[in-house]
C-alpha positions in Angstrom: 132.3 87.2 99.1 135.0 89.5 100.3 135.0 92.1 97.4 133.2 95.3 98.6 130.4 95.8 96.1 128.8 99.4 96.5 125.0 99.4 96.3 123.4 103.0 95.7 119.6 103.6 96.6 118.3 106.6 95.5 115.5 107.4 97.7 112.8 109.6 99.1 111.7 108.5 102.6 107.8 109.5 102.5 108.2 107.1 99.6 106.2 104.0 100.3 107.6 101.8 97.9 111.3 103.0 99.0 110.4 101.8 102.7 108.9 98.3 101.3 112.3 98.0 98.7 114.6 98.3 101.7 112.4 95.6 103.4 113.1 93.5 100.5 116.6 94.2 100.2 117.3 93.7 104.2 115.4 90.3 104.9 117.8 89.4 102.0 121.2 90.8 104.0 119.9 89.5 106.8 119.8 86.1 105.3 123.6 86.9 103.7 125.3 88.0 106.5 129.1 87.6 104.5 127.2 90.1 101.5 129.7 92.8 99.8 127.4 95.8 99.8 128.7 98.7 101.2 125.6 101.3 100.9 125.0 104.3 100.6 121.7 106.7 99.9 121.3 109.2 97.5 118.5 112.1 97.6 115.3 111.9 95.2 112.4 114.9 96.5 109.0 113.2 94.9 107.5 116.6 95.7 110.5 119.0 95.0 108.0 121.6 94.7 106.2 121.2 97.9 105.7 123.9 100.6 108.6 124.0 103.5 105.7 123.6 105.6 104.5 121.0 103.8 100.5 120.0 103.2 97.4 118.0 104.7 97.9 114.8 103.6 94.8 114.0 102.0 94.7 117.5 99.8 98.1 115.9 98.6 96.6 112.4 97.8 93.1 113.7 96.0 95.2 116.3 94.1 97.8 113.8 93.3 96.3 110.9 92.3 93.1 112.9 90.7 90.1 112.3 93.5 89.5 110.0 96.9 88.4 107.1 94.9 91.8 106.9 92.8 94.0 107.6 96.2 92.2 105.0 97.9 92.8 102.6 95.0 96.4 103.1 95.0 97.4 102.7 98.7 95.3 99.8 99.0 97.7 98.2 96.2 100.5 99.8 98.4 98.9 98.5 101.8 98.9 94.9 100.4 102.3 94.9 99.2 103.6 96.3 102.6 101.8 93.6 104.5 103.6 91.3 102.1 106.6 92.7 103.0 106.2 92.0 106.3 105.5 96.0 106.8 103.5 97.3 109.5 102.0 101.5 108.2 99.6 103.7 109.7 98.5 105.5 106.9 95.6 108.0 109.3 98.6 108.3 111.3 99.8 110.2 108.6 98.3 113.6 108.7 100.8 115.9 106.6 103.0 115.6 103.2 106.4 117.0 104.3 108.9 118.6 102.3 112.0 116.2 102.7 114.7 118.7 101.8 115.6 118.9 105.2 115.0 114.7 106.2 117.7 114.0 103.1 120.3 116.4 104.6 119.9 114.5 108.1 120.7 111.6 105.7 124.0 113.4 104.2 125.1 114.3 107.7 124.7 110.8 108.9 126.5 109.4 106.1 129.5 111.5 107.1 129.5 109.1 110.8 128.6 105.8 109.6 125.1 106.3 110.9 123.2 106.2 107.0 121.6 103.1 107.1 119.9 103.9 110.7 118.6 107.2 110.3 116.7 106.5 106.5 114.8 103.2 108.9 114.0 105.6 111.5 112.8 108.4 109.2 110.7 105.5 107.5 109.4 104.3 110.7 108.7 107.7 112.0 106.6 108.6 108.8 104.9 105.6 108.0 104.8 103.6 111.3 104.3 106.7 114.1 103.0 109.6 112.0 105.7 112.2 112.7 106.2 115.1 110.7 110.0 114.5 108.9 109.8 118.2 107.4 109.9 119.5 111.3 113.3 120.4 112.5 112.3 119.0 115.9 110.9 116.2 115.4 114.6 115.6 112.7 116.2 116.4 115.6 114.7 113.7 117.8 115.1 111.5 114.9 119.2 112.1 114.4 119.5 112.0 118.6 118.0 108.3 118.7 121.1 107.2 116.2 123.5 108.7 118.5 123.9 112.2 116.8 125.1 115.1 118.7 121.8 117.4 119.2 123.8 120.7 119.3 124.8 120.1 116.1 122.0 118.6 114.0 119.6 121.4 115.0 122.5 124.3 114.3 122.7 122.6 110.9 119.0 122.4 110.4 118.5 126.0 111.1 121.3 126.5 108.4 121.5 126.5 104.4 124.0 124.3 104.9 124.1 121.2 102.3 120.8 122.3 101.1 122.4 123.2 97.2 124.5 119.8 98.0 121.3 118.0 97.9 119.2 120.0 95.3 122.0 119.1 92.9 122.2 115.5 93.9 118.5 114.9 93.3 118.8 117.2 89.8 122.1 114.6 89.2 119.4 111.5 90.1 116.6 112.7 86.9 119.6 113.8 84.4 120.9 109.9 84.6 117.3 108.8 83.8 115.9 108.3 87.7 112.2 109.4 87.1 111.2 107.2 90.0 111.9 105.5 93.2 113.6 103.6 94.4 116.5 102.8 92.0 119.2 100.5 93.1 122.6 101.0 91.1 124.6 97.6 91.7 128.4 98.4 91.3 127.9 101.7 89.2 126.6 99.4 86.6 123.7 97.7 87.5 120.0 99.6 87.7 117.5 97.8 89.8 114.3 100.5 89.6 111.3 99.4 91.6 111.1 98.0 95.2 112.4 94.3 94.3 111.7 91.6 96.5 114.0 89.3 99.5 114.0 86.5 96.5 115.5 88.9 93.6 118.3 90.4 96.1 119.3 86.6 96.9 119.3 85.4 93.5 122.0 88.9 92.8 123.9 87.9 95.7 124.3 84.5 94.2 125.2 85.5 91.3 127.7 88.0 92.5 128.8 85.0 94.8 129.6 83.1 91.8 131.5 85.3 89.7 134.9 85.2 89.3 137.0 87.1 91.1 138.6 89.8 88.9 134.4 90.3 87.5 133.5 91.0 91.5 
């Protein structure tokens, strides 16, 4: 496959299904090194009204799911899905549910440097594996530096309102187009795949693209 095909991924770095969905995509792409996808990540805040400093995760989950028992049931299913995807998630390590506007700004800036997917991967790992507060500017700066982004530049950008409105507008645009949950994958600006798709589905998609006539691909 030689033609490049746009794959837009609408997600939030604190969404466990987004982390699981990325794992399925990654596994398929690892088996198909000649894949045609040009991947771009787009913002969607699960909690756009989250306070700037975030909130206690236990309180957040119990409020969202109507009590401790329901939260445990929901996250039990998520844990099973993560394990099936080959992921380890340390939910006990996560103390804060952050506001993700700044994480989305970092993803945007990383895209300008061709480091977007690397930053997305590091944000998922920081939150779900290491239990780090990815709403904290110091944590975000360290994550950026680990992807070889400039410390001073990122620190200054985070301290400003740079691109904050752009992220909010892009989030709103996704919702206006009918996106109600994430992850949402859009292939070639035409085909929408909602939810955490398994690797075998992505392999079928790649097979279909591979078998299309060149004019259609």
